[in-house]
MIDOSE-1310 file (N, C-alpha, C; in nm, 2 decimals, decimal comma, always signed):
residues 265
mark	+3,00/-1,50/-4,26/+2,96/-1,32/-4,23/+2,86/-1,33/-4,05; +2,92/-1,23/-4,00/+2,83/-1,22/-3,88/+2,69/-1,16/-3,87; +2,61/-1,19/-3,77/+2,50/-1,16/-3,79/+2,45/-1,02/-3,73; +2,38/-0,97/-3,76/+2,39/-0,81/-3,74/+2,27/-0,85/-3,60
pekk	+2,33/-0,78/-3,52/+2,25/-0,83/-3,37/+2,07/-0,72/-3,39; +2,01/-0,81/-3,37/+1,88/-0,72/-3,32/+1,80/-0,70/-3,27; +1,76/-0,59/-3,34/+1,71/-0,43/-3,26/+1,63/-0,45/-3,16; +1,66/-0,40/-3,05/+1,56/-0,41/-2,93/+1,39/-0,31/-2,97
rrrk	+1,35/-0,40/-2,94/+1,17/-0,34/-2,98/+1,20/-0,19/-2,88; +1,11/-0,12/-2,94/+1,08/+0,02/-2,86/+0,95/+0,02/-2,87; +0,86/+0,05/-2,78/+0,71/+0,02/-2,76/+0,69/+0,23/-2,65; +0,58/+0,24/-2,77/+0,53/+0,37/-2,71/+0,42/+0,37/-2,62
vnlp	+0,40/+0,42/-2,50/+0,34/+0,39/-2,40/+0,22/+0,51/-2,35; +0,14/+0,47/-2,36/+0,03/+0,61/-2,30/-0,07/+0,57/-2,27; -0,14/+0,53/-2,14/-0,23/+0,48/-2,05/-0,24/+0,53/-1,99; -0,37/+0,58/-1,94/-0,44/+0,63/-1,78/-0,36/+0,55/-1,69
vkdr	-0,29/+0,61/-1,60/-0,28/+0,56/-1,48/-0,21/+0,64/-1,33; -0,23/+0,58/-1,26/-0,22/+0,68/-1,12/-0,11/+0,58/-1,01; -0,16/+0,48/-1,02/-0,06/+0,41/-0,87/+0,03/+0,31/-0,91; +0,03/+0,27/-1,11/+0,13/+0,20/-1,13/+0,16/+0,27/-1,31
illd	+0,27/+0,18/-1,31/+0,32/+0,23/-1,45/+0,23/+0,10/-1,52; +0,17/+0,10/-1,67/+0,10/+0,03/-1,71/+0,12/+0,06/-1,84; +0,19/-0,11/-1,93/+0,21/-0,04/-2,07/+0,10/-0,12/-2,17; +0,14/-0,08/-2,24/-0,03/-0,11/-2,35/-0,03/-0,19/-2,39
qsce	+0,09/-0,32/-2,39/+0,10/-0,44/-2,49/+0,18/-0,53/-2,40; +0,16/-0,67/-2,47/+0,26/-0,73/-2,37/+0,39/-0,73/-2,45; +0,47/-0,77/-2,35/+0,61/-0,67/-2,38/+0,72/-0,81/-2,32; +0,86/-0,82/-2,37/+1,00/-0,97/-2,35/+1,08/-0,88/-2,24
igde	+1,15/-0,93/-2,21/+1,26/-0,89/-2,15/+1,40/-0,86/-2,25; +1,37/-0,75/-2,27/+1,50/-0,68/-2,32/+1,43/-0,57/-2,39; +1,34/-0,56/-2,41/+1,19/-0,43/-2,50/+1,27/-0,27/-2,39; +1,26/-0,23/-2,49/+1,28/-0,11/-2,48/+1,18/-0,02/-2,43
vile	+1,08/+0,04/-2,37/+0,96/+0,13/-2,33/+0,99/+0,27/-2,35; +0,90/+0,33/-2,43/+0,89/+0,47/-2,43/+0,78/+0,51/-2,33; +0,74/+0,61/-2,22/+0,67/+0,63/-2,16/+0,63/+0,77/-2,15; +0,50/+0,81/-2,22/+0,45/+0,94/-2,24/+0,34/+0,92/-2,13
gppl	+0,31/+1,12/-2,11/+0,20/+1,13/-2,06/+0,15/+1,06/-1,96; +0,05/+1,00/-1,93/-0,01/+0,96/-1,76/+0,13/+0,82/-1,71; +0,12/+0,74/-1,82/+0,22/+0,63/-1,73/+0,37/+0,73/-1,70; +0,41/+0,87/-1,76/+0,53/+0,90/-1,74/+0,52/+0,99/-1,60
ealr	+0,38/+1,03/-1,60/+0,32/+1,13/-1,46/+0,34/+1,04/-1,36; +0,33/+0,90/-1,36/+0,33/+0,78/-1,29/+0,45/+0,75/-1,22; +0,53/+0,73/-1,34/+0,69/+0,75/-1,32/+0,72/+0,84/-1,26; +0,69/+0,96/-1,28/+0,75/+1,06/-1,18/+0,75/+1,07/-1,04
vqgp	+0,62/+1,00/-1,01/+0,57/+0,98/-0,86/+0,66/+0,90/-0,80; +0,75/+0,82/-0,87/+0,85/+0,73/-0,80/+0,99/+0,80/-0,76; +1,01/+0,97/-0,84/+1,10/+1,02/-0,87/+1,22/+0,96/-0,90; +1,16/+0,92/-1,05/+1,32/+0,85/-1,11/+1,45/+0,95/-1,15
rlgs	+1,54/+0,83/-1,17/+1,67/+0,93/-1,18/+1,73/+0,90/-1,28; +1,83/+0,89/-1,39/+1,89/+0,79/-1,46/+1,96/+0,67/-1,44; +1,89/+0,58/-1,43/+1,96/+0,43/-1,41/+1,87/+0,40/-1,25; +1,78/+0,41/-1,22/+1,67/+0,40/-1,16/+1,63/+0,25/-1,13
iltl	+1,57/+0,17/-1,09/+1,52/+0,03/-1,11/+1,38/+0,10/-1,04; +1,29/-0,06/-1,11/+1,15/+0,00/-1,09/+1,07/-0,11/-1,15; +0,95/-0,13/-1,08/+0,89/-0,18/-1,15/+0,70/-0,20/-1,25; +0,70/-0,23/-1,37/+0,61/-0,24/-1,43/+0,53/-0,34/-1,47
tdsq	+0,37/-0,31/-1,52/+0,33/-0,42/-1,57/+0,26/-0,38/-1,69; +0,33/-0,48/-1,78/+0,23/-0,47/-1,89/+0,05/-0,54/-1,96; +0,01/-0,54/-2,07/-0,13/-0,53/-2,08/-0,14/-0,69/-2,05; -0,08/-0,79/-2,03/-0,11/-0,94/-1,94/-0,12/-0,94/-1,80
kref	-0,04/-0,81/-1,77/-0,05/-0,82/-1,59/+0,04/-0,91/-1,56; +0,18/-0,91/-1,65/+0,28/-0,96/-1,59/+0,36/-0,80/-1,59; +0,47/-0,84/-1,46/+0,55/-0,74/-1,40/+0,68/-0,79/-1,48; +0,73/-0,62/-1,48/+0,89/-0,67/-1,52/+0,98/-0,57/-1,42
rgkv	+1,12/-0,57/-1,41/+1,20/-0,49/-1,38/+1,25/-0,44/-1,50; +1,26/-0,27/-1,46/+1,36/-0,18/-1,58/+1,41/-0,08/-1,51; +1,49/-0,06/-1,61/+1,59/+0,06/-1,59/+1,58/+0,18/-1,67; +1,60/+0,31/-1,60/+1,57/+0,43/-1,67/+1,68/+0,46/-1,79
lrls	+1,65/+0,44/-1,87/+1,78/+0,45/-1,96/+1,78/+0,64/-2,00; +1,70/+0,68/-2,00/+1,67/+0,79/-2,07/+1,57/+0,91/-2,05; +1,55/+1,02/-2,00/+1,47/+1,07/-1,94/+1,46/+1,21/-1,95; +1,36/+1,28/-2,03/+1,35/+1,44/-2,04/+1,17/+1,45/-1,96
drea	+1,19/+1,59/-1,98/+1,00/+1,65/-1,98/+0,88/+1,55/-2,05; +0,96/+1,54/-2,16/+0,83/+1,47/-2,29/+0,81/+1,30/-2,27; +0,96/+1,23/-2,19/+0,91/+1,11/-2,23/+0,99/+1,06/-2,14; +1,01/+0,86/-2,09/+1,14/+0,82/-2,06/+1,14/+0,74/-2,12
tvhl	+1,27/+0,67/-2,13/+1,29/+0,52/-2,20/+1,35/+0,44/-2,07; +1,29/+0,36/-2,11/+1,32/+0,21/-1,97/+1,36/+0,10/-2,04; +1,45/+0,00/-2,02/+1,48/-0,11/-2,09/+1,42/-0,19/-1,96; +1,35/-0,29/-2,04/+1,30/-0,42/-1,92/+1,41/-0,54/-1,94
fetf	+1,47/-0,58/-1,81/+1,56/-0,70/-1,78/+1,55/-0,78/-1,70; +1,39/-0,79/-1,66/+1,37/-0,88/-1,54/+1,22/-0,91/-1,51; +1,17/-1,03/-1,56/+1,02/-1,02/-1,49/+0,96/-1,13/-1,41; +0,87/-1,16/-1,35/+0,85/-1,22/-1,21/+0,78/-1,37/-1,26
ptst	+0,81/-1,46/-1,18/+0,68/-1,55/-1,25/+0,57/-1,51/-1,18; +0,53/-1,43/-1,09/+0,40/-1,44/-1,01/+0,37/-1,31/-1,01; +0,32/-1,24/-0,97/+0,27/-1,06/-0,94/+0,35/-1,03/-0,81; +0,36/-0,91/-0,79/+0,45/-0,86/-0,70/+0,35/-0,83/-0,62
espl	+0,20/-0,77/-0,64/+0,10/-0,76/-0,59/+0,01/-0,85/-0,52; -0,02/-0,85/-0,40/-0,14/-0,90/-0,33/-0,24/-0,89/-0,38; -0,31/-0,99/-0,39/-0,46/-1,00/-0,44/-0,53/-0,95/-0,36; -0,51/-0,92/-0,21/-0,60/-0,80/-0,14/-0,58/-0,66/-0,17
eifl	-0,68/-0,60/-0,10/-0,65/-0,50/-0,10/-0,72/-0,47/+0,03; -0,57/-0,42/+0,09/-0,62/-0,41/+0,23/-0,59/-0,25/+0,26; -0,65/-0,17/+0,33/-0,66/+0,01/+0,34/-0,61/+0,00/+0,52; -0,51/+0,06/+0,52/-0,52/+0,06/+0,64/-0,52/+0,21/+0,74
lqal	-0,62/+0,21/+0,83/-0,65/+0,32/+0,92/-0,60/+0,33/+1,03; -0,46/+0,41/+1,05/-0,41/+0,41/+1,18/-0,43/+0,54/+1,24; -0,44/+0,58/+1,37/-0,52/+0,64/+1,49/-0,33/+0,74/+1,46; -0,32/+0,84/+1,44/-0,17/+0,89/+1,47/-0,09/+0,89/+1,54
pake	+0,01/+0,81/+1,55/+0,13/+0,79/+1,71/+0,21/+0,90/+1,70; +0,26/+0,86/+1,83/+0,35/+1,00/+1,87/+0,50/+0,95/+1,76; +0,57/+1,04/+1,78/+0,72/+1,04/+1,74/+0,73/+1,01/+1,61; +0,85/+0,91/+1,58/+0,83/+0,88/+1,42/+0,76/+0,73/+1,39
rmew	+0,74/+0,70/+1,47/+0,59/+0,57/+1,49/+0,51/+0,55/+1,35; +0,48/+0,67/+1,29/+0,39/+0,65/+1,16/+0,47/+0,68/+1,05; +0,59/+0,73/+1,06/+0,66/+0,69/+0,93/+0,75/+0,54/+0,92; +0,75/+0,45/+1,04/+0,76/+0,28/+1,06/+0,65/+0,24/+1,02
iiqk	+0,56/+0,25/+1,03/+0,46/+0,18/+1,01/+0,43/+0,19/+0,83; +0,41/+0,31/+0,79/+0,41/+0,37/+0,67/+0,49/+0,26/+0,55; +0,66/+0,26/+0,60/+0,76/+0,22/+0,57/+0,68/+0,05/+0,56; +0,68/+0,00/+0,67/+0,64/-0,14/+0,66/+0,53/-0,16/+0,66
atel	+0,45/-0,12/+0,65/+0,30/-0,16/+0,60/+0,27/-0,18/+0,42; +0,39/-0,06/+0,36/+0,38/-0,02/+0,23/+0,47/-0,18/+0,19; +0,61/-0,23/+0,23/+0,63/-0,39/+0,22/+0,60/-0,51/+0,20; +0,50/-0,47/+0,34/+0,35/-0,62/+0,33/+0,25/-0,59/+0,23
gvsa	+0,24/-0,50/+0,16/+0,13/-0,45/+0,03/+0,01/-0,41/+0,09; +0,02/-0,32/+0,14/-0,11/-0,24/+0,16/-0,16/-0,16/+0,03; -0,25/-0,14/+0,00/-0,35/-0,03/-0,07/-0,31/+0,11/-0,06; -0,37/+0,16/+0,07/-0,36/+0,30/+0,09/-0,34/+0,29/+0,28
ilpf	-0,32/+0,40/+0,34/-0,28/+0,43/+0,47/-0,37/+0,51/+0,48; -0,46/+0,52/+0,59/-0,50/+0,70/+0,62/-0,47/+0,71/+0,75; -0,39/+0,82/+0,85/-0,40/+0,87/+0,93/-0,52/+0,97/+1,00; -0,57/+0,90/+1,12/-0,64/+0,99/+1,15/-0,64/+1,02/+1,29
ksek	-0,76/+1,12/+1,35/-0,74/+1,13/+1,51/-0,82/+1,05/+1,57; -0,85/+0,95/+1,67/-0,89/+0,93/+1,74/-0,90/+1,04/+1,91; -0,97/+0,95/+2,00/-0,99/+1,01/+2,10/-0,85/+1,05/+2,22; -0,81/+0,94/+2,19/-0,64/+0,91/+2,32/-0,53/+0,95/+2,24
sisl	-0,56/+1,00/+2,06/-0,42/+0,99/+1,97/-0,37/+1,15/+1,96; -0,25/+1,20/+1,94/-0,22/+1,32/+1,98/-0,30/+1,39/+1,82; -0,26/+1,52/+1,80/-0,33/+1,52/+1,65/-0,23/+1,53/+1,56; -0,26/+1,57/+1,40/-0,11/+1,64/+1,33/-0,09/+1,76/+1,36
eerd	-0,12/+1,86/+1,40/-0,09/+1,99/+1,46/+0,00/+1,98/+1,49; -0,02/+1,89/+1,63/+0,07/+1,86/+1,80/+0,20/+1,76/+1,75; +0,21/+1,69/+1,65/+0,28/+1,61/+1,57/+0,34/+1,68/+1,47; +0,30/+1,76/+1,41/+0,41/+1,82/+1,33/+0,54/+2,01/+1,36
skqk	+0,41/+2,03/+1,50/+0,47/+2,13/+1,55/+0,61/+2,12/+1,63; +0,61/+1,98/+1,69/+0,79/+1,88/+1,75/+0,83/+1,87/+1,64; +0,80/+1,80/+1,52/+0,88/+1,75/+1,38/+0,80/+1,74/+1,27; +0,81/+1,85/+1,21/+0,74/+1,85/+1,11/+0,81/+1,74/+0,95
kshr	+0,71/+1,61/+0,93/+0,73/+1,51/+0,84/+0,64/+1,43/+0,78; +0,50/+1,50/+0,82/+0,34/+1,42/+0,74/+0,38/+1,49/+0,63; +0,47/+1,58/+0,56/+0,47/+1,64/+0,40/+0,56/+1,49/+0,38; +0,64/+1,42/+0,41/+0,72/+1,34/+0,32/+0,67/+1,21/+0,39
wqai	+0,50/+1,20/+0,41/+0,45/+1,02/+0,41/+0,51/+0,99/+0,26; +0,41/+1,05/+0,15/+0,41/+0,98/+0,03/+0,52/+0,94/-0,01; +0,66/+1,05/+0,01/+0,79/+0,98/-0,03/+0,83/+0,84/+0,03; +0,81/+0,82/+0,13/+0,81/+0,73/+0,23/+0,76/+0,63/+0,17
avka	+0,65/+0,60/+0,11/+0,60/+0,47/+0,09/+0,61/+0,44/-0,07; +0,64/+0,57/-0,12/+0,80/+0,56/-0,28/+0,90/+0,44/-0,28; +0,99/+0,54/-0,15/+1,11/+0,46/-0,13/+1,08/+0,28/-0,08; +0,99/+0,26/+0,01/+0,93/+0,10/+0,02/+0,91/+0,10/-0,11
vhqs	+0,81/+0,11/-0,15/+0,81/+0,02/-0,32/+0,87/+0,01/-0,40; +1,00/+0,08/-0,43/+1,15/+0,04/-0,49/+1,20/-0,06/-0,38; +1,20/-0,09/-0,25/+1,29/-0,14/-0,21/+1,24/-0,27/-0,18; +1,06/-0,27/-0,22/+1,02/-0,40/-0,22/+0,99/-0,45/-0,34
rrak	+1,05/-0,40/-0,45/+0,98/-0,44/-0,61/+0,83/-0,45/-0,62; +0,81/-0,40/-0,54/+0,62/-0,34/-0,55/+0,61/-0,24/-0,68; +0,48/-0,30/-0,74/+0,44/-0,25/-0,87/+0,34/-0,09/-0,88; +0,25/-0,12/-0,72/+0,22/-0,04/-0,76/+0,25/+0,03/-0,56
vpki	+0,19/+0,16/-0,59/+0,26/+0,26/-0,48/+0,15/+0,31/-0,42; +0,12/+0,25/-0,29/+0,00/+0,28/-0,21/-0,04/+0,45/-0,18; -0,12/+0,46/-0,15/-0,16/+0,63/-0,13/-0,14/+0,63/+0,02; -0,07/+0,76/+0,06/-0,11/+0,86/+0,19/-0,23/+0,89/+0,16
eryr	-0,32/+0,83/+0,22/-0,47/+0,91/+0,27/-0,46/+1,04/+0,31; -0,51/+1,18/+0,30/-0,48/+1,26/+0,39/-0,53/+1,25/+0,54; -0,49/+1,34/+0,64/-0,55/+1,31/+0,75/-0,68/+1,32/+0,77; -0,78/+1,26/+0,87/-0,88/+1,27/+0,89/-0,93/+1,29/+1,06
sfae	-1,09/+1,28/+1,06/-1,12/+1,27/+1,17/-1,15/+1,14/+1,22; -1,21/+1,10/+1,32/-1,25/+0,92/+1,32/-1,37/+0,93/+1,27; -1,46/+1,00/+1,27/-1,56/+1,00/+1,22/-1,52/+0,98/+1,02; -1,45/+1,06/+0,99/-1,42/+1,08/+0,87/-1,40/+0,97/+0,84
alay	-1,29/+0,93/+0,89/-1,19/+0,76/+0,88/-1,28/+0,62/+0,86; -1,41/+0,62/+0,93/-1,55/+0,56/+0,93/-1,61/+0,58/+0,80; -1,64/+0,69/+0,79/-1,65/+0,72/+0,63/-1,61/+0,66/+0,48; -1,53/+0,70/+0,54/-1,44/+0,68/+0,41/-1,44/+0,49/+0,39
cqed	-1,46/+0,42/+0,48/-1,46/+0,27/+0,48/-1,63/+0,24/+0,41; -1,69/+0,31/+0,31/-1,82/+0,26/+0,30/-1,79/+0,14/+0,17; -1,72/+0,09/+0,14/-1,72/+0,02/+0,05/-1,78/-0,15/+0,10; -1,82/-0,24/+0,06/-1,83/-0,37/+0,08/-1,71/-0,44/+0,14
glki	-1,66/-0,47/+0,19/-1,51/-0,54/+0,27/-1,58/-0,58/+0,45; -1,45/-0,67/+0,44/-1,42/-0,71/+0,59/-1,38/-0,58/+0,67; -1,42/-0,56/+0,79/-1,37/-0,43/+0,87/-1,34/-0,46/+0,98; -1,18/-0,46/+0,99/-1,17/-0,54/+1,13/-1,11/-0,41/+1,17
llye	-1,14/-0,37/+1,35/-1,13/-0,24/+1,42/-0,98/-0,31/+1,59; -0,87/-0,31/+1,59/-0,82/-0,38/+1,69/-0,89/-0,34/+1,80; -0,91/-0,37/+1,93/-0,94/-0,36/+2,06/-0,92/-0,48/+2,15; -0,81/-0,41/+2,21/-0,71/-0,52/+2,35/-0,81/-0,59/+2,45
kgge	-0,94/-0,48/+2,48/-0,98/-0,52/+2,63/-1,12/-0,60/+2,60; -1,15/-0,65/+2,47/-1,28/-0,73/+2,45/-1,32/-0,77/+2,30; -1,21/-0,72/+2,22/-1,22/-0,79/+2,10/-1,24/-0,96/+2,09; -1,30/-0,99/+1,96/-1,30/-1,15/+1,93/-1,18/-1,16/+1,92
nlke	-1,14/-1,32/+1,94/-1,03/-1,40/+1,89/-0,98/-1,39/+1,76; -0,91/-1,34/+1,64/-0,88/-1,27/+1,50/-0,88/-1,43/+1,48; -0,83/-1,55/+1,50/-0,84/-1,66/+1,42/-1,00/-1,73/+1,42; -1,07/-1,66/+1,52/-1,19/-1,73/+1,46/-1,31/-1,62/+1,38
vlkr	-1,23/-1,52/+1,36/-1,30/-1,43/+1,29/-1,25/-1,46/+1,11; -1,17/-1,49/+1,15/-1,07/-1,53/+1,01/-1,13/-1,68/+0,95; -1,19/-1,72/+1,06/-1,18/-1,89/+1,02/-1,37/-1,87/+0,96; -1,47/-1,79/+1,03/-1,61/-1,73/+1,03/-1,52/-1,67/+0,88
fspl	-1,46/-1,58/+0,85/-1,51/-1,46/+0,74/-1,41/-1,57/+0,60; -1,32/-1,65/+0,62/-1,24/-1,66/+0,49/-1,29/-1,76/+0,40; -1,43/-1,82/+0,39/-1,50/-1,88/+0,30/-1,57/-1,77/+0,23; -1,61/-1,65/+0,27/-1,71/-1,57/+0,27/-1,63/-1,42/+0,18
fspf	-1,47/-1,46/+0,17/-1,42/-1,34/+0,19/-1,42/-1,27/+0,02; -1,39/-1,37/-0,11/-1,42/-1,38/-0,22/-1,48/-1,23/-0,24; -1,61/-1,21/-0,22/-1,67/-1,15/-0,30/-1,69/-0,99/-0,23; -1,57/-0,98/-0,12/-1,59/-0,87/-0,05/-1,49/-0,80/-0,13
gkiy	-1,35/-0,85/-0,11/-1,23/-0,72/-0,23/-1,15/-0,71/-0,13; -1,21/-0,65/-0,07/-1,14/-0,53/+0,05/-1,14/-0,58/+0,22; -1,04/-0,53/+0,26/-1,05/-0,57/+0,40/-0,98/-0,40/+0,46; -1,02/-0,30/+0,56/-1,06/-0,23/+0,63/-0,99/-0,29/+0,71
lmvg	-0,90/-0,22/+0,77/-0,82/-0,24/+0,95/-0,82/-0,11/+1,03; -0,85/-0,08/+1,12/-0,85/+0,04/+1,23/-0,75/-0,01/+1,32; -0,65/+0,08/+1,35/-0,59/+0,09/+1,44/-0,57/+0,15/+1,53; -0,58/+0,15/+1,66/-0,60/+0,26/+1,77/-0,44/+0,29/+1,79
pegg	-0,45/+0,42/+1,90/-0,31/+0,53/+1,96/-0,24/+0,42/+2,05; -0,13/+0,45/+2,11/-0,09/+0,37/+2,25/-0,22/+0,38/+2,37; -0,29/+0,46/+2,36/-0,37/+0,43/+2,49/-0,50/+0,35/+2,47; -0,52/+0,35/+2,33/-0,66/+0,24/+2,27/-0,73/+0,33/+2,28
ftkg	-0,86/+0,24/+2,15/-0,98/+0,31/+2,17/-1,06/+0,32/+2,30; -1,12/+0,42/+2,24/-1,26/+0,42/+2,40/-1,38/+0,34/+2,33; -1,47/+0,30/+2,48/-1,54/+0,24/+2,44/-1,65/+0,29/+2,34; -1,65/+0,43/+2,28/-1,72/+0,47/+2,23/-1,68/+0,52/+2,09
evee	-1,60/+0,47/+2,08/-1,55/+0,50/+1,92/-1,56/+0,32/+1,89; -1,51/+0,20/+2,00/-1,57/+0,12/+1,90/-1,72/+0,08/+1,93; -1,77/+0,12/+1,97/-1,96/+0,06/+1,95/-1,97/+0,19/+1,82; -1,90/+0,31/+1,80/-1,97/+0,35/+1,69/-1,89/+0,27/+1,57
akrn	-1,77/+0,25/+1,56/-1,69/+0,16/+1,46/-1,79/+0,03/+1,48; -1,86/-0,06/+1,54/-1,95/-0,16/+1,49/-2,09/-0,14/+1,48; -2,12/-0,01/+1,46/-2,23/+0,06/+1,38/-2,20/+0,08/+1,23; -2,10/+0,07/+1,23/-2,00/+0,10/+1,05/-1,98/-0,01/+1,03
gfia	-2,04/-0,13/+1,08/-1,95/-0,24/+1,01/-1,85/-0,32/+1,04; -1,76/-0,26/+1,17/-1,65/-0,33/+1,19/-1,66/-0,44/+1,31; -1,58/-0,52/+1,29/-1,57/-0,63/+1,39/-1,43/-0,63/+1,50; -1,48/-0,60/+1,66/-1,36/-0,56/+1,71/-1,28/-0,69/+1,73
vklg	-1,20/-0,67/+1,74/-1,09/-0,80/+1,75/-0,99/-0,78/+1,81; -0,89/-0,87/+1,85/-0,78/-0,88/+1,97/-0,66/-1,00/+1,90; -0,53/-0,92/+1,96/-0,43/-0,98/+1,90/-0,37/-1,06/+2,00; -0,41/-1,18/+2,09/-0,35/-1,27/+2,21/-0,40/-1,18/+2,32
qrll	-0,33/-1,16/+2,43/-0,30/-1,14/+2,58/-0,27/-1,05/+2,63; -0,11/-1,02/+2,50/+0,03/-0,96/+2,53/-0,03/-0,78/+2,45; +0,03/-0,75/+2,55/+0,00/-0,56/+2,44/+0,04/-0,48/+2,39; +0,04/-0,47/+2,29/+0,12/-0,48/+2,18/+0,14/-0,29/+2,13
rtet	+0,26/-0,28/+2,13/+0,30/-0,08/+2,07/+0,19/-0,06/+1,94; +0,20/+0,00/+1,97/+0,03/+0,04/+1,78/+0,16/+0,02/+1,68; +0,22/+0,06/+1,64/+0,33/+0,01/+1,53/+0,32/-0,13/+1,54; +0,34/-0,21/+1,62/+0,37/-0,38/+1,63/+0,18/-0,42/+1,58
aais	+0,10/-0,37/+1,64/+0,02/-0,41/+1,65/-0,01/-0,41/+1,51; -0,03/-0,28/+1,41/+0,00/-0,26/+1,26/+0,05/-0,36/+1,18; +0,13/-0,37/+1,18/+0,23/-0,44/+1,09/+0,23/-0,56/+1,13; +0,22/-0,62/+1,26/+0,15/-0,76/+1,26/+0,01/-0,78/+1,20
lvgi	-0,07/-0,72/+1,22/-0,23/-0,75/+1,17/-0,18/-0,78/+1,05; -0,17/-0,68/+0,93/-0,15/-0,64/+0,81/-0,04/-0,77/+0,78; +0,04/-0,85/+0,85/+0,10/-0,97/+0,81/+0,01/-1,09/+0,80; -0,02/-1,10/+0,92/-0,11/-1,20/+0,96/-0,24/-1,25/+0,84
lqye	-0,30/-1,08/+0,79/-0,40/-1,12/+0,69/-0,32/-1,18/+0,55; -0,23/-1,11/+0,54/-0,18/-1,17/+0,44/-0,09/-1,29/+0,37; -0,08/-1,35/+0,52/-0,08/-1,46/+0,51/-0,16/-1,56/+0,50; -0,27/-1,52/+0,58/-0,42/-1,63/+0,59/-0,49/-1,59/+0,47
lgdl	-0,44/-1,45/+0,45/-0,54/-1,43/+0,29/-0,55/-1,38/+0,13; -0,38/-1,39/+0,15/-0,29/-1,27/+0,01/-0,21/-1,40/+0,01; -0,06/-1,30/-0,01/+0,03/-1,39/-0,08/+0,12/-1,42/+0,00; +0,18/-1,40/+0,13/+0,28/-1,45/+0,19/+0,22/-1,62/+0,28
g	+0,34/-1,63/+0,26/+0,38/-1,80/+0,24/+0,39/-1,90/+0,18
């Protein structure tokens, strides 16, 4: 007599969540989980459709790939079909503060920085950068920035969606970085050697837990901005002797820090 196939476990999930989908108990490959309430809201942030593939985290902090089987206004059913040996999220919390660049460079930065594992991206106005009004008057795309991050999350199989913060002034961007952490400002005209800075701070990094990276516009920071940033705890560093475009500098710096202190390599 043939054995009846085992029923897949169906679990209701209703945990508060903002940037990722958290399951309320330990799960296994093959489970079907039902998302309601805040987890369903977190799912909706990722623009799900039937058949969408996404990453979820269970109560043991294990991450699973899941496929959306059913979706309604009240709940969603997701089939868990794969798990990862280690987390897709970096142990680093990297906050990228980016002076607003011209053209479509901000979209490129958001996409690549998300793939590299940043926790948040904050666009700001520096003395030599364009304003958001100038940027959007030529090509209004800032309203799509969070959606670009979500697409990059899907592509890179991340569990966490980084927040694209609202556009701020330079002073407001500095005020955003009030918590303890390693604070780095890229300054090609007189910054310290990045390797030496990381050697100095790597043994002490674990108590900080956060890294704030401030990257200037195409024309760089002014001396006044650099001095103000230093008074707020930032260390001015440079990436060698070559002059990099702002998008190249931002992406390179995030990659270097993930390699040296995070989960790349």
